[in-house]
N, C-alpha and C positions, 0 to 999 in steps of 0.2 A: 434355628427358626429365622425365617426371612422377615424383615421389617418393611412394611409398605409405607412410604412417605405420602401423606395426604398433602394437598396444596398448602394447608396451614403450617405443615411441618417442614416445608422447604426453607432452608436458611435465607434470610434476607441478604441481598447483594451488598457488598461494601460500597462506601461512598464513591469509590473509584476502583475500576478493575485494573489499574496500572500495576506494573511490577514495582515493588518497593524494596528499599534496602532491608536486608534480613530475609527476604524471600529466597528460595533456592535459586542459584544462578543458572542451573541447567547447563546448556552448552555455550552460554554467552561468554564472550571476552569483551574487554573494554579498551577504548582509546580515549585518552584525555588530552584536550588541547591546552597547550601551555599558556597561550595568550587569549584575551577576549576575541570573539569573532565579530568583525565589522559586518553590519547588516545592510542589505540593499536599501531598505526603507529608512535608514538612518539609525544612529546609535550602535550599540554593540551588545553582545551576549557573553557574559563572563562564565567561567566554570563549565565549558562545553565538554560533553563526553558522548561518545557513541557506543552502544552495544552492538556487537556483531558476532556472527558465527562463521566458521570456515569448515570446509570439507576438502580432503585431499592434501597434497603436499606441494609447496611452492618449489618449482624447478630451480636448480642452481643459477641458471641465467635469468630467472624470474619472468619467463616468457609465457607461462601457462595460466595466468590469473584471469578469472572470469568474475565480473561484478554483476550480481543479481539484485534488482531493485523492486521492492514490494509496492503493492497498491495501498489504498487509504487505510484499511483496518488490518493490513498484514503486519509482519514483523520480521525479525531476523531468522525465524525458525522455518526455513525453506524446506528442509528435509528432516525426517526422523519422527519418532513416535511422540505422542503426548506423554507428559510425565512431570515430575517435580520441576517447577520453573517454567514449564511449557504447557499451558492449558489446552492447546490444540495440536494435533499432528502437523507435520510440515505441509505448508500450503501448496508446494510444487513437488511433493515427494516423488511423483512419478518421473520427474525430469532430472533429479540430482542423485547420483549414487553410482556405485560400481556397475559398469555395463549399461548405464542409462545415457541419455543424450549428452548430458554434462557428466561424463564419466570421471569419477573422482580418482580413478587409477591414472588418469592423464591430466585432468584439470584441477587447479586449485581454486575452489569456488568460495567467494566472499559475499556475505549478505549482511549489510548493516540495518539496524532499526533506524528509520529516518529521524533526523533532527526534528524535534517537536512531537515525536511519538511518545509512547507510554510503556514500552517494554524494555526499559533499561537505558534508553537515550534521554538526553536532556529535553524536557518538555514541561508543560504546565504543572504536572504532578511532582516534578523533581524539586529537591531542595534548592532554593535560591541562596545567595550569600546571606548569612544570618540564620539559615536552617529551616525557615518556613517554606512550604511549597510555593512555587512561583504564582500559581493561580492567575488572577486577573492581571498581574504585573508582567506576565510573559509577553515578549514582544512579537510583533508581526513578522512572519517569515515568508520568504519566497523560495522557489526551487533553486535559485542561484545560491542562496545562503546554504541550503541543504547540500548541494553538490560541492560547494566550497569546502565544507567540513569533511565530506567524503573524500575529496582530493587530499586533505590532510591525513586521513586514515590511510590512503594508498601510500603516501610518503612514509608514514610510520611503519608500514609493512614492507617497505623497500620496493614497491611496485611502481615503476616509471610509466608503464603502458599496459593497459588491460588488453588481453587477447580478444575479449568480447565484453560488451556492456549490453545487458538485456533487461527490459522492463515492460510491464503492461499497465495500462490505465495511468494512475499517478506515477507508478514506477517508470512508465514510458516517457512521461514528461521529464523526469530526471535523467533518464538515459539519453534523451535528445539534448538536454542541457549539457550533459557531459560531452557529447560529440561536437557541440557548437562552442562551448567554452574551452574545452581541452582536446581539440582535434588530434594533437600529437600524442595524446595519451589513450586514445580510443582506437583499438586495433580493428574491431568490427562492431557493428551496431544492429541489434534486433529490437524493433519497435512493434508492440502489440496493442491493438485497441486503444490508441491514444491520439493526440492531436497536437498541432503546432501552437494552438492558443485556445483557451477555454471559450466556448461559444456562449451566446446570450442564453440559450436554452439550458446549457449545463450550469451556468451561473444561477439561473432561475430555480432549477431543481435544488441546487445546493443551498440557496438562500432560504427556501422553505424549511430545509433541515436545520439550518442555523437558528431560525426563529423557533423551531420546536425545542431545541436544546435551551436556548436562552429564555424561553417562555416558561420553563419549568420553575415553580416557586423555590425548589431546592437548588437552583443554579447559583443563587447568591452572588451574582455578578462574576462568577468564576472562582469564588473563594469558598468552596464546599469541602475541601479535602480533609478537613478535621471533623466532618460530620460522622455520626455513627452509622451502623448498618441500616440500610433502608432509607437513609436521610440524604442521599445524593440525588443528582438530577436524572434518575433512572427513567422516569416516565418520558422526559423530553428526549433523552438519548435513544430510548426504545422506539419512540415515534419516528425519529430521524432515520433509524435503521430500517423500520418498516417501509417508509417511503423510498429510501435508497434501494432497498432490495427489489422492489417492484421495477425500478428502472434497470436493475442489473439483469433481470430475466426477460423473457419474451412473452408476449400475449399468447401465441400458439402453445407454448409450453405450459403456461398456467392453465389454459383452457383444457388441454388434453390431460393434464395431471390431476386437476382438481374439479374442473367443471363447476357445477353449483351444489356439489355434494355437501351435506352437513358433516361436522366433525363427530364421528362416532354416533352416540345416542343423543347428542345435543340437538336442540330444536331452535334454529335461528329466529323463529317467530315467538319464541318464549325466552329470549335472552341468550340463546346458545350461539355457537359460531359455525360458520362455514369452514370447510377444510382449508381453504386458502387463508382464512383469518388465523387459524391455528398455526399454519406454516409460518406466517409473518410473526406471530407471537413467539414462536420457538426461536427464530433468528434474533429477535429483539432481546429475549431473555439471555441468550448466549452472549451477545455482545456486551451487555452491561456488566457481566462478570469478568470480562477479559480486556476491557478497553476503558479509556478515560474520556469523559465528556469534553474536558478542556482540550485534549489532543484532537478530538474529533473536530472541534471548532477551528483550532489552529491549522490543521492540515487541510480542512475544507477551504478555508480562506486562502491558503497558499495555492491550492488548485485553481481557485477562481482568479488568482493573480497571474496564472501561467500565460505567457505570451513570449514565444521564443524570439520574436522580432523586436521586443521592447528595447529601445536604445541602440538598435543595431541596423537601422534603416529598413525595418519591416521584415516580415516572415521570409520573403523570397531571398533577401540578402543574407539573413541569418542561416537559412538552410544551405546556402551556397558555401558556407564555411566547413561543412561536413566533408571529411576526406576519407573516412573509414568505409570499407565495403559495408553496405547497408541492405537490410531486408525489412520491409514494412508489411504487416499483416493486419487485417481487420476480421471481425466476426460477422458473417452475413446477416444474422438476426439481431445485431446490436442496435438498440434504439437509443442508448445513452451516448455512445461514441460511434455514430453511424459510419459505415465504410467510406463515405465520400471524404471524411476527414483524413483517413489513412491514405486514400488515393491522392490527396493534395500533398501529403508528405512524400509519397513515393515519386510524384512528379517533380517535386521541388528539390529533393536531395540528389546531387549530381551522381553519387555513387550507387543509388538505388535503381532498380529497373521497375518492372510491373508490380502492381499491388498483388500480394498473396491473400487468399481468402480462406479463413477457417470456417468450415461448414459445421454449424451447430444449432440445435433448437434452443440453446440455453441463454441466448442473448449475450450481454456484455461479459457475463461470467464464463463464457465459452473459452476465453484465453486461459482460464485456470483449470477448466474441466477437461478440455480436449487435449490431454497430455500427449497423445500419440501424434496428433497433427502438429503441435508445437515442437515436439521432438524432431519431426521431419524438417521443420524450418531451421532449427538449430543445426542439424546435420548438414543441410544444404549450405548454410552460411559458413560454417566452419570448414566444410569441404572446399568452398570457394577460396577461403583464406589460405588453406593448405596447398592449393594448386600452384 
């Protein structure tokens, strides 16, 4: 007999959707830093570790390693099915695997969960010295801090130089930071739907999301991790996700996909929802079960801090440090990271040529959805480095 779950029977979400000690590890491996990590904003972070996943085999000469860097709510699970330890299938599953653009019969693919994240790496939900979650005590991070510990991971894996570093959105910020901070370790560079520095509008959208999370009465200043099911800042995190998701997609897509249609038999004039409201509710409900509100705040603030030219004489001077063959692509319908920002990167990086454009109705999310077009860009760039 099948059991139908009514809304009241749906289990309450945990206070945090973070991976916790004792949860199934899935495909994760861990790197632990022996010494505290000095931070760009001052101070240090002790007890640093990164969760990461790998696919393929490292060549004897260690020349075939590829670093894949995820966006804001991504994690190390780039490829593979959902299952114990992995609540969602691989977010770039169409790109990584045997016979795919990042062919794991040839390439050794490494994907870390970003420092400050919540899927196995040190972040606000992780135990601090003493055992309690970091919560409100977790320090301010920048992309440079995150990349510094990723460089430590590369050292631990015996990788002196990545054949390719690739990332989109927040992952693209870190990929760019890799190419500027460690040009000798970056063999090729693929930047997707990202920018040299967070713009005023990007900071504005992010700030509203931060207010949504921090305005939740269950936020408790960031120290909510010991709360029971349904007592975490789910409302605030869900609101932040709804707002973010609108910026991730395009108006033409939402118009053609949903229009003004109501959700099923619901009547918006009688407290019911439109289809587009149900769509946003769905994405909010998914996120609160697999993500941590503290990590959302930490990573969003790190994105707001992004400026590749900080302390380097400005953006132009910083981009001039890139020596790797580079390819920059934007999504034509992206309203969050509009293509002019990628055009500036392509013009400023000495080893890049013209801007490539991913044609997609899906807005910023196009870099995740249009796997075939991204695969063509990967093949073009790797073909150039093989020549």
